[in-house]
DRENVEX-361381 format. One record per residue (C-alpha): residue in three letters; x, y, z. Coordinates in steps of 0.2 Angstrom, whole numbers, plus 2048, in hexadecimal, padded with zeros to 3 digits. Example, Ala and Ser with C-alpha at 12.3 -4.5 7.8 and 13.67 -1.06 7.14 Angstrom:
ALA83E7EA827/SER8447FB824/
END
This chain:
METB6CEA69EB/ILEB68EB89E6/LYSB78EC29E5/ASNB72ED29DD/LEUB61EDB9DD/VALB5DEE59CE/VALB4DEF09CF/GLYB48EF99BF/TYRB40F089C9/ALAB40F129B9/LEUB34F059B1/LEUB2AF059C1/ASNB28F189C1/GLNB23F189AF/ALAB16F0B9B2/ALAB0FF159C1/ASNB0FF259B6/ASPB06F1B9A9/ILEAF9F159B5/LYSAF7F269BC/ALAAF4F2D9AB/LEUAE5F219A9/SERADDF289B9/PROAD0F329B0/GLUACAF239A6/SERACBF189B6/ASPAC0F249BF/ARGAB4F259B1/ILEAB2F129B0/GLNAB0F119C3/ASNAA3F1E9C3/THRA9AF169B4/ALAA9BF059BD/ARGA95F0A9CE/LEUA87F179C8/GLUA82F149B7/GLYA81F019B9/ARGA75F029C7/ALAA6AF0F9BF/VALA68F049AF/VALA63EF59B9/GLNA57EFF9C4/PHEA4DF079B6/VALA4AEF79AB/PROA37EF89A8/GLYA2CEEB9AD/GLNA25EE499C/VALA27EF198E/ASNA35EFD98B/ASNA2CF0E98B/ASPA39F19992/ASPA48F15987/TYRA41F15975/GLNA53F1696E/LEUA55F03973/GLYA46EFE969/PROA36EF596F/GLYA36EE897C/ILEA42EE598B/ASNA4FED8984/LEUA5CEE597F/PHEA59EF098E/ARGA5AEE199A/ALAA69EDB992/LEUA72EEC994/GLYA6CEEC9A6/ASPA73EDB9A9/PHEA83EE09A1/TYRA86EEF9AC/GLYA80EE69BB/ASNA8DED89B9/TRPA9CEE29B4/SERA9AEF19BF/THRAA2EEA9CF/PROAB0EE09C7/METAB5EEE9BC/ALAAB5EFB9CB/ASNABFEEF9D5/ALAACBEED9C7/METACEEFF9C5/ASPAD1F009D8/GLYADEEF39D7/LEUAE6EFB9C8/ASNAE8F0C9D2/LYSAEFF039E1/LEUAFBEFA9D6/GLYB01F0A9CF/SERB03F119E0/TYRB0EF029E5/PHEB18F049D5/LYSB1BF169DA/GLNB20F129EC/VALB2DF059E7/ALAB34F0F9D9/GLUB36F1E9E5/ALAB3EF149F3/PHEB4BF0C9E8/ALAB4EF1C9DE/GLUB51F259EF/ALAB5EF189F5/ASPB67F199E4/ALAB67F2C9E4/SERB6CF2D9F6/GLNB7CF239F3/ALAB80F2C9E2/GLYB7DF3D9EB/SERB88F399F9/LEUB96F349EE/ASNB94F439E3/ALAB93F4F9F2/SERBA3F489F9/ALABACF499E8/ALABA7F5B9E6/ILEBAEF609F8/SERBBEF569F4/LYSBBFF609E3/TYRBBDF709EC/METBCBF6B9F9/LEUBD7F6A9EA/ASNBD2F7C9E4/PROBCDF869F4/THRBCDF969EB/GLNBBBF949E4/SERBACF9C9ED/SERBA0F909E5/GLYBA0F829D8/SERB97F739D1/TYRB9BF619CE/GLYB94F529C5/LEUB9BF409C9/ALAB9DF369B9/GLYB91F289B7/THRB83F2F9C2/ASPB75F3C9C0/ALAB7BF469CF/VALB80F589CE/THRB87F619DD/THRB88F749E0/TYRB92F7B9EF/THRB96F8B9F7/THRBA5F8FA01/ASNBACF9DA0D/GLYBBDF9CA05/LYSBC3F90A12/ARGBB7F82A11/VALBA6F7CA0A/THRB98F84A13/SERB89F7CA0A/GLUB86F709FB/THRB77F6B9F1/THRB76F5A9E8/THRB68F569DC/VALB66F459D4/ASNB5AF419C6/ALAB57F2F9C5/SERB4CF289B7/GLYB3FF369B9/LEUB40F369CC/THRB49F459D5/TYRB53F449E5/SERB5CF539EC/GLUB64F589FC/THRB6CF68A03/THRB78F68A11/THRB7EF77A1B/PHEB8EF75A25/GLYB93F7DA36/PROBA4F82A3B/VALBB1F74A3C/LEUBB4F6EA4E/GLYBC1F61A4B/LYSBC5F53A3F/GLYBBEF41A42/PROBC1F30A3A/ASNBB3F34A2D/GLYBB8F46A29/PROBB5F57A31/ILEBABF58A41/GLNB9EF65A3F/ASPB8BF69A41/THRB81F66A32/THRB6FF69A2C/GLNB69F5EA1D/VALB59F60A14/ILEB54F51A09/THRB46F529FC/ASNB41F409F8/PROB3AF3A9E7/ASPB29F3A9EF/GLYB2AF4C9F3/SERB2CF4AA06/THRB3BF52A0F/ASPB46F4CA1C/THRB4FF59A27/VALB5EF51A2F/THRB67F5CA3D/THRB77F56A44/THRB7FF5FA53/VALB90F59A5A/ASNB9EF5EA65/ALABB1F5EA61/SERBB2F4CA65/GLYBA5F48A58/ALAB98F42A65/GLYB87F49A63/THRB75F47A5D/ARGB6CF46A4D/THRB59F48A49/ASPB50F43A39/THRB3FF4AA36/ASNB34F45A28/SERB27F51A21/ALAB1BF43A1B/THRB1AF3AA2C/GLYB1FF48A38/GLNB29F3BA40/THRB3AF40A48/THRB48F33A4A/THRB56F37A57/TYRB67F2FA56/THRB76F31A62/ASNB89F2FA5F/ALAB97F2DA6C/GLYBA4F34A61/GLYBB3F2DA59/ASPBAFF1DA4E/ALAB9FF1AA58/PROB90F18A4D/TRPB80F22A4D/VALB73F19A58/ASPB60F1BA57/ILEB5AF20A68/THRB48F24A62/PROB3BF1CA6E/PROB35F0CA67/SERB23F0BA61/THRB17F00A6A/SERB15EF5A5B/GLYB28EF0A5A/SERB2FEDFA58/GLYB35EDDA69/ASPB47EDFA64/ASNB4EEEDA70/SERB60EEEA69/PROB63EFFA62/PROB64F00A4F/VALB74F07A47/TYRB71F17A3D/THRB71F14A2A/GLYB6AF25A24/PROB74F35A1D/LYSB85F36A23/
END
């Protein structure tokens, strides 16, 4: 039984960067394999090597080179394609796990920063870094409450940041103040999520999450109180057939 899953996304990210650094050489090899290999085979003379005197008389060496390029060109080009795809997979996995890790650290850090301000509400702004994480939060206030906060997490060469703007407090719910919020998240891959939450005094309301990379908007609703956020986005035609509404697991 697997109890813990540990993913070294720092190593995956480094491997992806190393493969990306090879891109110019990879392109050169692919171009040589696909173009130069065919050219050498195509221009092997019939009997006597009159065109390429540098290779000496006869056709043996010239033909051997032609055979070499002809045999290795396609496998080498395919190998370079595979290497580039592997680097892309490494990057995607590293970014996904870094985002999940940074999101949790950022949420804890932002909560701690707001709690710190509540102990000293005379500050108009401040910053906070939770020990044991790479998260740093800065916040602004209006002298009574925090009006916005920005948290940045640098996780093993991958950066995650989010800025939340808080509307007026409408009441107090089981999970903290009830208020409208707008949150802009910059993911490690550079895409952004804009999460807009609109509620009433009971905490009931709607939440939308729009991703810049896909252009997709996901919509959630909440009945208030302890009720969870429920995804009400129309299902895609390629769904699994499970019509039960998923519970929201995104930004709180």
